[in-house]
N, C-alpha and C positions, 0 to 999 in steps of 0.2 A: 250706855248698855242699860236695857229694862232688866228689871229683875226684882224679886220678892225676897223680902229680908225678914227671917224669923229668929229672934233673940230667946236665950233659953241658959239654963246654968249648965253649960258647957266650957270646955276649956280650948277650943280651938277652932277656927275658921273652915268653914266646909261648903263647896258649891256642887250643886246636884242639877242635873238636866233633864226634864221630863216632856215628853210632846212639845220639843221646842220652847221651852219656858226655862229660864234661869232662877234657880233659887239659890240665897245664900243663908247659910246658918252660923249664928254667930254668938259669943258670949256677951252676957249682959252688959259689960260695961266696956265693949269694944266699941272706938269712935267710928264714926263715919268715914273719917279719912283713912282708917287704915282698913276699913270694909272694902272700900274703893281702890286703893293700893292694892289690895290680896287678889280683886278682879282683874287689874290693869296685868298682875303678874301672871294669871292664869287666862290671859286673853286668848293665846294662841289655842289652848287646850279647848277654850269653850268655843272658839269658831271651828274648830276640827267635829267636836262634838253635835253642835248645831248643823255642820254641813251633814254629816254621818245621819242624824235622824231625820233631816230634809228629805235625803234620798230614800230612806226608808218608808217615808210617809208616801213619797210620791208613787213608790214600788205598790204601794196597798190602797193608792187613791181610788181607783174603782170601786173596792170593796166599802172604805170608809165612807166615801160619797153617797154610798146606799145605791149605784148603778149596777154594781154586780155583787155577787155573793161568793163565800169562800166555803168549800167542804172538802175535807181529808186533803187540804193542800192543794186544790184545784180552784180556779176562778169560774164561776158558774155565771151564765147570763141570766136576768130575772124577765120572764115573760109574762105578761097579765095573760089571765086564764078565766074561765066562769067556773072554775072549781071554787069549792067551800071553803078551802084552809090552804094554806101555804103548803106545798111539797117539793120534794126533789124526784124526779125522773129522769133517769140517765144522766146528762150532763147539764140539765136545765131546773132553774129554780121555778117553778108556776106559783105566781102570786094572784089571788083572785083579784079583779078590776074593782070590786066594792072598797078596797082601800085606797082611797083616793087623796090621801097626804102622806108625807114621810112618816109621821109619828104612829099612823096605824100601820104600814107597810112594815117597820120596823118591829112593832110590837107583835105583828102576824109572824114574821121572818122569826123573832126570838122564841115565840111559842112551839115554833115547829122545831127549831134547833133543841130546846129543852126537852120535848118529846123524844127526838131521836137520842140525844144525849144520854138520857136516864138509862135507856138499854144499853145502847153502844158501850159508853163507858163504864157501867157496870159488869159487862160482860168481858172487856178488856181490861180491868182491875183484876177479876176473877181469874183469867188466865194467865195473866202475869204474876199474881199472888202463887199460884199453883207451880208456875215454873221456876219462880225463885225461892220458894219455900218460906217467904215472908208474909206472915200473917196480920191481918186487919181486924177491927172488931167490928167497924160498920161503913158504910157507904153513903154519901148525899152529894147532889150537887151544890155549888155554891154560884153565887153572882159577883165575887169579889172583885172589884175594881182594879187591884194591882197584883194579884197573884192567882197563877195557875192551878194551885191547889196547896193543900194543907194538912197535917195529920198532928192532931192532939196528943197530950201525954198518956189517953187511954187508946191510942191506937185507933182512934175513928179517922177515915179519910174523907176529905171534900175536895170536890174536882170542879175547875170553871166549867161550865158547860159549853163554854165556848171552844173548849181543846178540840171539839169534831170537827173544828174549822182548820185546823192542823194536820199535815200528813203524818203518817203513821211513826215515823222516827221520832219526831216530836213530841208526840201524845204518848208514847214510850217512854220517852226520857223523863215527862213530868211525874208519870205514875211510877216508875221506879224510884225515882227521887222519893217520891211520899211513901212507899213502899220500905224503903232503906231506912226513914224516919220510925218505923216501929221499931228499930233496933238501936238507933241513935237519933235522940231528940235534939240534935245541934247540927253544924256544919263542921265538924271536927276533922282531921285527916282520917280518923277509922272510918266516920261516915264516907267521904268521897272515895275512899279506897273498896266501900262496899258497893258503892254505885259502878265504879269502874268494872268491880270483878261480873257485875251484870250487864255493864254497856261499855266496853273498852272505849268508844267513841264519845263518851258523854262530853267532853270538853268541847268539842265541835257543835254538838246538839245545844249544849248550854248557850254558847255564843249565838248560833243562830236563831235559837227562840226568841233573844231580845229584839229581833227584826220585827216581831209581830207582837210585841208590846201593846202598840195602839188598839190591836184588838178586844182587849179587855175593857175599853169605854165604849164597846160598840153596843146599839140596841137598848139602849137605857131609857 
């Protein structure tokens, strides 16, 4: 089995799987034989996770391949047009024909999403802050590769602009999650209780959000 190995001053072996790739974290002095043995012990779990990720990737294939786009949880066809910049009208994403290669197409779509996200996510954050009574200091967009959002110790909230690709429930979950960090800067039981108080079904949303993890790597 192919895998990447990273050694560090840790005490235990750990396996992570992301985007179909297996990574192993190991203590500095752990032998290769022990690492291989550990991987063999976890082979069923690894196969299960790889299969799950493959299914998730297949479901998003039209979007990740660039053939379609995603907006508010709905897959949109991308239609060439003579307009000057990418835009969404109804259930179609119109893309200028002048963008004749994938890199230019991706950049145009990303710029469109960012313009829309600045207004949409700012408004949604403001409304959810008012509804929950949880206050934040500032808001900005982020282009994070692995995070949908974050809240620092000063209550500055950053949201990944790709959030507007997700449906309302998932978008609300991420924002409520970050708002709750304005009171609990950790993932303690008290933090999750706070999230649940505003979103009783948060666990289902949290699990479903993982289905869309590949989106944070799009349009780079």
